[in-house]
C-alpha positions as CSV (number, residue, x, y, z in Angstrom):
1,X,122.7,96.9,99.5
2,X,120.1,96.9,96.6
3,X,116.5,97.3,95.7
4,X,113.7,95.7,93.8
5,X,113.2,98.1,90.8
6,X,109.4,96.8,90.6
7,X,109.0,98.3,94.3
8,X,110.4,101.9,93.1
9,X,107.8,102.1,90.2
10,X,105.5,100.7,92.5
11,X,106.0,104.0,95.2
12,X,106.3,106.0,92.2
13,X,103.0,105.1,91.2
14,X,101.2,105.7,94.6
15,X,103.2,109.0,94.6
16,X,102.1,110.0,91.2
17,X,98.4,109.4,92.5
18,X,98.8,111.7,95.8
19,X,100.6,114.3,93.5
20,X,97.7,114.4,91.3
21,X,95.3,114.6,94.3
22,X,97.6,117.7,95.5
23,X,97.5,119.4,92.3
24,X,93.5,118.9,92.2
25,X,92.6,119.9,95.5
26,X,95.3,122.3,96.7
27,X,95.8,120.2,99.8
28,X,99.1,121.6,101.4
29,X,98.5,119.0,104.5
30,X,98.7,116.2,101.9
31,X,101.7,117.6,100.2
32,X,103.3,117.7,104.1
33,X,102.3,114.1,104.1
34,X,104.2,113.2,101.1
35,X,107.1,115.3,101.9
36,X,107.4,113.1,105.2
37,X,107.2,110.2,103.0
38,X,109.8,111.2,100.9
39,X,112.0,112.2,104.2
40,X,111.9,108.5,105.4
41,X,112.6,106.9,102.0
42,X,115.6,109.4,101.5
43,X,116.7,107.8,104.9
44,X,116.3,104.4,104.0
45,X,113.9,103.5,101.1
46,X,113.0,100.0,102.6
47,X,111.8,101.6,105.4
48,X,109.2,103.9,103.2
49,X,105.4,103.2,104.0
50,X,105.0,102.5,100.0
51,X,107.9,99.8,100.5
52,X,105.8,98.0,102.9
53,X,102.8,97.9,101.0
54,X,104.6,96.8,98.3
55,X,106.4,94.0,100.3
56,X,103.1,93.1,101.8
57,X,100.7,93.0,98.8
58,X,102.6,92.8,95.7
59,X,106.1,91.0,96.3
60,X,104.6,87.4,97.2
61,X,102.4,87.8,93.9
62,X,105.4,88.7,91.7
63,X,108.2,86.5,93.6
64,X,112.2,87.7,93.4
65,X,113.0,90.6,91.1
66,X,115.2,89.7,88.0
67,X,117.5,92.4,88.8
68,X,118.4,94.8,91.5
69,X,119.4,98.1,91.6
70,X,121.8,100.3,94.1
71,X,120.5,102.1,96.8
72,X,122.2,105.2,96.5
73,X,120.7,106.4,93.3
74,X,117.4,106.3,94.9
75,X,117.8,107.5,98.2
76,X,119.1,110.7,96.2
77,X,116.2,110.9,94.4
78,X,114.1,110.7,97.3
79,X,116.2,113.6,98.9
80,X,115.6,115.2,95.6
81,X,111.5,114.7,95.8
82,X,111.7,115.6,99.2
83,X,113.0,119.1,98.3
84,X,110.6,119.6,95.9
85,X,107.9,118.8,98.0
86,X,108.7,120.5,101.2
87,X,108.7,123.8,98.9
88,X,105.6,122.6,97.5
89,X,104.3,122.4,101.3
90,X,105.3,125.8,102.4
91,X,103.8,127.4,99.0
92,X,100.6,125.7,100.0
93,X,100.5,126.1,103.2
94,X,101.3,129.8,103.6
95,X,99.3,130.9,100.5
96,X,101.6,130.8,97.8
97,X,99.6,128.7,95.5
98,X,101.9,129.0,92.5
99,X,104.9,128.1,94.5
100,X,102.7,124.8,95.4
101,X,101.7,124.4,92.4
102,X,104.7,124.7,90.4
103,X,106.9,122.3,92.5
104,X,104.0,119.6,92.9
105,X,103.8,119.5,89.1
106,X,107.6,119.1,88.5
107,X,107.7,116.2,91.7
108,X,104.5,114.9,89.4
109,X,106.7,115.0,86.3
110,X,109.5,112.9,87.8
111,X,107.5,110.4,89.9
112,X,104.9,109.9,86.4
113,X,108.2,109.1,84.3
114,X,109.3,106.3,86.8
115,X,106.3,104.9,87.5
116,X,105.3,104.6,83.5
117,X,108.7,104.4,81.8
118,X,111.1,103.2,84.8
119,X,113.0,106.6,84.1
120,X,114.2,107.8,87.5
121,X,115.2,111.4,87.1
122,X,116.9,111.5,90.0
123,X,118.8,108.6,89.7
124,X,120.1,109.5,86.3
125,X,121.2,113.0,88.0
126,X,122.8,111.2,90.9
127,X,124.9,108.7,88.0
128,X,125.3,112.1,86.0
129,X,127.1,114.0,89.2
130,X,129.0,110.8,90.2
131,X,130.5,110.9,86.5
132,X,131.3,114.8,86.5
133,X,132.8,114.6,90.2
134,X,134.8,111.3,89.6
135,X,138.7,111.3,89.3
136,X,140.2,112.9,86.2
137,X,143.2,111.8,84.4
138,X,145.6,114.3,83.0
């Protein structure tokens, strides 16, 4: 299974907007909502709410993608996002605001790089881990 990279950039754009709002307001519950979004997309990126919005509103206007990307790196990136936002949510909701701000800011950096430049840090980390853990020849 492969994904339309434009959909991933769209999702990263919406995620960036949500995370800016979280940083500006300190709304731990919104951070928790984004954590749930990451959990859903880590299981299956095609089933996330942002993917549905992309397919319903943008894909019909854009047409089929010229290229596709494998799903495994995207799932890993979503799992990393889930981890960061889970920690951020705990920080905000327990009053450890600094923890929430730091982890939200890191997640925002990753989401923004994907939205603006198509650079998926989690995907790159996944590929690096695969290369490092691959078979070694003597």
